[in-house]
MMTF fields as JSON, N, C-alpha, C and O atoms, coordinates in Angstrom:
{
  "mmtfVersion": "1.0.0",
  "mmtfProducer": "UNKNOWN",
  "numBonds": 79,
  "numAtoms": 80,
  "numGroups": 20,
  "numChains": 1,
  "numModels": 1,
  "chainsPerModel": [1],
  "groupsPerChain": [20],
  "chainIdList": ["A"],
  "bondAtomList": [4, 2, 8, 6, 12, 10, 16, 14, 20, 18, 24, 22, 28, 26, 32, 30, 36, 34, 40, 38, 44, 42, 48, 46, 52, 50, 56, 54, 60, 58, 64, 62, 68, 66, 72, 70, 76, 74],
  "bondOrderList": [1, 1, 1, 1, 1, 1, 1, 1, 1, 1, 1, 1, 1, 1, 1, 1, 1, 1, 1],
  "groupList": [{"groupName": "MET", "atomNameList": ["N", "CA", "C", "O"], "elementList": ["N", "C", "C", "O"], "formalChargeList": [0, 0, 0, 0], "bondAtomList": [1, 0, 2, 1, 3, 2], "bondOrderList": [1, 1, 2], "singleLetterCode": "M", "chemCompType": "L-PEPTIDE LINKING"}, {"groupName": "SER", "atomNameList": ["N", "CA", "C", "O"], "elementList": ["N", "C", "C", "O"], "formalChargeList": [0, 0, 0, 0], "bondAtomList": [1, 0, 2, 1, 3, 2], "bondOrderList": [1, 1, 2], "singleLetterCode": "S", "chemCompType": "L-PEPTIDE LINKING"}, {"groupName": "ARG", "atomNameList": ["N", "CA", "C", "O"], "elementList": ["N", "C", "C", "O"], "formalChargeList": [0, 0, 0, 0], "bondAtomList": [1, 0, 2, 1, 3, 2], "bondOrderList": [1, 1, 2], "singleLetterCode": "R", "chemCompType": "L-PEPTIDE LINKING"}, {"groupName": "ILE", "atomNameList": ["N", "CA", "C", "O"], "elementList": ["N", "C", "C", "O"], "formalChargeList": [0, 0, 0, 0], "bondAtomList": [1, 0, 2, 1, 3, 2], "bondOrderList": [1, 1, 2], "singleLetterCode": "I", "chemCompType": "L-PEPTIDE LINKING"}, {"groupName": "GLU", "atomNameList": ["N", "CA", "C", "O"], "elementList": ["N", "C", "C", "O"], "formalChargeList": [0, 0, 0, 0], "bondAtomList": [1, 0, 2, 1, 3, 2], "bondOrderList": [1, 1, 2], "singleLetterCode": "E", "chemCompType": "L-PEPTIDE LINKING"}, {"groupName": "ALA", "atomNameList": ["N", "CA", "C", "O"], "elementList": ["N", "C", "C", "O"], "formalChargeList": [0, 0, 0, 0], "bondAtomList": [1, 0, 2, 1, 3, 2], "bondOrderList": [1, 1, 2], "singleLetterCode": "A", "chemCompType": "L-PEPTIDE LINKING"}, {"groupName": "LEU", "atomNameList": ["N", "CA", "C", "O"], "elementList": ["N", "C", "C", "O"], "formalChargeList": [0, 0, 0, 0], "bondAtomList": [1, 0, 2, 1, 3, 2], "bondOrderList": [1, 1, 2], "singleLetterCode": "L", "chemCompType": "L-PEPTIDE LINKING"}, {"groupName": "LYS", "atomNameList": ["N", "CA", "C", "O"], "elementList": ["N", "C", "C", "O"], "formalChargeList": [0, 0, 0, 0], "bondAtomList": [1, 0, 2, 1, 3, 2], "bondOrderList": [1, 1, 2], "singleLetterCode": "K", "chemCompType": "L-PEPTIDE LINKING"}, {"groupName": "TRP", "atomNameList": ["N", "CA", "C", "O"], "elementList": ["N", "C", "C", "O"], "formalChargeList": [0, 0, 0, 0], "bondAtomList": [1, 0, 2, 1, 3, 2], "bondOrderList": [1, 1, 2], "singleLetterCode": "W", "chemCompType": "L-PEPTIDE LINKING"}, {"groupName": "GLN", "atomNameList": ["N", "CA", "C", "O"], "elementList": ["N", "C", "C", "O"], "formalChargeList": [0, 0, 0, 0], "bondAtomList": [1, 0, 2, 1, 3, 2], "bondOrderList": [1, 1, 2], "singleLetterCode": "Q", "chemCompType": "L-PEPTIDE LINKING"}, {"groupName": "GLY", "atomNameList": ["N", "CA", "C", "O"], "elementList": ["N", "C", "C", "O"], "formalChargeList": [0, 0, 0, 0], "bondAtomList": [1, 0, 2, 1, 3, 2], "bondOrderList": [1, 1, 2], "singleLetterCode": "G", "chemCompType": "PEPTIDE LINKING"}],
  "groupTypeList": [0, 1, 2, 3, 4, 5, 6, 7, 6, 8, 1, 4, 6, 2, 9, 7, 10, 8, 9, 5],
  "groupIdList": [1, 2, 3, 4, 5, 6, 7, 8, 9, 10, 11, 12, 13, 14, 15, 16, 17, 18, 19, 20],
  "secStructList": [7, 7, 2, 2, 2, 2, 2, 2, 2, 2, 2, 2, 2, 2, 2, 6, 6, 7, 7, 7],
  "xCoordList": [-121.548, -122.858, -122.87, -122.427, -123.367, -123.421, -124.639, -125.576, -124.604, -125.739, -127.017, -128.09, -126.896, -128.085, -128.742, -129.963, -127.915, -128.474, -129.097, -130.141, -128.453, -128.976, -130.321, -131.262, -130.404, -131.667, -132.756, -133.919, -132.367, -133.328, -133.891, -135.092, -132.99, -133.41, -134.31, -135.347, -133.907, -134.675, -136.077, -137.053, -136.174, -137.479, -138.404, -139.584, -137.853, -138.669, -139.13, -140.278, -138.229, -138.582, -139.66, -140.592, -139.538, -140.515, -141.881, -142.909, -141.893, -143.165, -143.882, -145.111, -143.098, -143.688, -144.129, -144.714, -143.85, -144.284, -143.214, -143.497, -141.984, -140.891, -140.045, -139.138, -140.357, -139.61, -138.725, -139.097, -137.54, -136.598, -136.602, -135.871],
  "yCoordList": [134.082, 134.031, 132.885, 131.775, 133.163, 132.131, 131.237, 131.585, 130.088, 129.152, 129.771, 129.582, 130.513, 131.13, 132.089, 132.097, 132.9, 133.841, 133.102, 133.504, 132.018, 131.234, 130.619, 130.647, 130.062, 129.458, 130.518, 130.268, 131.687, 132.776, 133.163, 133.38, 133.244, 133.584, 132.493, 132.777, 131.24, 130.105, 130.102, 129.839, 130.393, 130.41, 131.437, 131.172, 132.612, 133.659, 133.241, 133.475, 132.616, 132.183, 131.107, 131.123, 130.179, 129.094, 129.643, 129.128, 130.687, 131.28, 131.881, 131.938, 132.328, 132.926, 131.852, 132.161, 130.586, 129.503, 129.07, 128.308, 129.542, 129.178, 128.107, 128.4, 126.855, 125.754, 125.088, 124.977, 124.64, 124.01, 122.505, 121.783],
  "zCoordList": [19.889, 20.546, 21.559, 21.263, 22.723, 23.763, 23.565, 22.847, 24.211, 24.079, 24.602, 24.03, 25.696, 26.295, 25.309, 25.154, 24.642, 23.672, 22.499, 21.986, 22.077, 20.958, 21.325, 20.533, 22.534, 22.969, 23.079, 22.762, 23.525, 23.664, 22.298, 22.138, 21.32, 19.965, 19.408, 18.809, 19.609, 19.103, 19.693, 18.99, 20.976, 21.641, 20.996, 20.77, 20.703, 20.09, 18.711, 18.334, 17.951, 16.599, 16.648, 15.845, 17.581, 17.692, 18.075, 17.634, 18.896, 19.304, 18.097, 18.057, 17.115, 15.91, 14.929, 13.891, 15.252, 14.39, 13.411, 12.487, 13.595, 12.686, 13.344, 14.123, 13.019, 13.616, 12.583, 11.415, 13.016, 12.102, 12.316, 11.638]
}
């Protein structure tokens, strides 16, 4: 997985309120 894809996934998760 590339960094761009990882950041994209992270952004979606954070929008749902799931922060690590």
